[in-house]
C-alpha positions in Angstrom: 7.9 16.3 16.7 5.2 14.2 14.8 4.3 10.3 15.6 3.8 7.2 13.5 2.6 3.8 14.6 1.9 0.4 13.0 1.5 -3.2 13.9 3.5 -5.6 12.0 3.7 -9.5 11.7 7.5 -9.2 12.3 9.3 -9.7 15.7 10.6 -6.5 17.3 14.4 -7.7 16.2 13.5 -7.9 12.6 11.5 -4.6 12.9 14.9 -3.6 14.1 17.1 -5.1 11.7 14.9 -3.6 8.5 15.5 -0.3 9.8 18.9 -0.9 10.4 19.2 -2.1 6.4 16.9 0.4 5.2 16.9 4.0 7.3 20.6 5.0 6.7 20.1 4.1 3.1 17.0 6.4 2.9 17.2 8.7 4.9 21.2 9.1 5.4 21.1 8.5 9.4 23.1 6.6 11.3 21.8 4.6 14.8 22.9 6.4 17.9 21.5 4.4 20.2 20.0 1.0 20.5 18.2 -1.5 23.0 16.6 -4.5 22.5 13.2 -3.0 22.1 14.1 0.3 20.0 17.0 2.3 18.5 18.0 5.7 17.7 18.7 7.3 14.4 20.4 10.8 13.8 21.8 12.9 10.9 21.1 16.1 8.7 17.6 15.4 8.1 16.5 14.9 11.6 16.5 12.5 14.4 13.8 9.5 14.7 13.1 7.0 17.7 12.0 4.0 16.9 10.2 1.5 19.4 9.1 -2.4 18.7 7.2 -3.9 21.1 5.7 -7.5 20.8 1.9 -7.7 21.5 0.5 -11.4 21.5 0.4 -11.7 17.4 1.7 -8.7 16.6 4.6 -6.1 17.1 3.6 -2.3 18.0 6.5 -0.2 16.5 6.3 3.5 16.9 8.5 6.2 15.3 8.8 10.0 17.1 10.4 12.7 14.9 11.7 15.8 15.9 10.5 17.6 12.6 7.2 18.5 11.5 5.4 15.8 9.9 5.7 17.7 6.4 9.5 17.1 6.6 11.0 14.6 4.4 12.2 12.4 7.4 8.5 12.0 8.7 7.6 11.1 4.5 10.6 8.4 4.8 9.5 6.8 8.4 5.9 6.9 6.8 7.3 4.9 3.8 9.7 2.0 6.1 6.3 1.3 8.3 4.5 0.9 5.4 6.9 -1.5 4.5 6.2 -3.6 7.2 4.1 -6.7 6.8 0.5 -6.5 8.8 0.2 -10.3 8.6 2.3 -13.2 7.6 2.5 -13.8 4.2 2.2 -9.9 3.8 5.0 -8.7 2.0 4.4 -4.9 2.7 5.4 -2.6 0.3 4.7 0.7 -1.7 1.2 2.5 -1.5 -1.1 3.6 -4.3 1.0 6.9 -3.9 4.7 5.8 -4.0 6.6 6.4 -7.0 7.3 3.1 -9.2 3.8 1.6 -7.8 2.1 -0.3 -10.8 -1.1 -0.4 -11.2 -2.0 2.8 -9.2 -4.2 1.0 -6.4 
């Protein structure tokens, strides 16, 4: 299992909405469980448990997968977390190693 964390300016509801939009499309998983602060997604690539808890101006987002850190699931979860804006006004988005990145970072 591998675990990942990210702080974001988004609230928990916004984080979970983005997960619902992005994860099925990029990993091919479906939501199998949902609560007010988390969701579980499962599919052929594996399972990920996503939680989001607000602490002051930031939301702590954690993702726990049932795969090794080198799996496609883990790569895509890391990309999803990087798309969450860290501060208000931050667009989030691709890192310098992602395909399609202009300027190379």
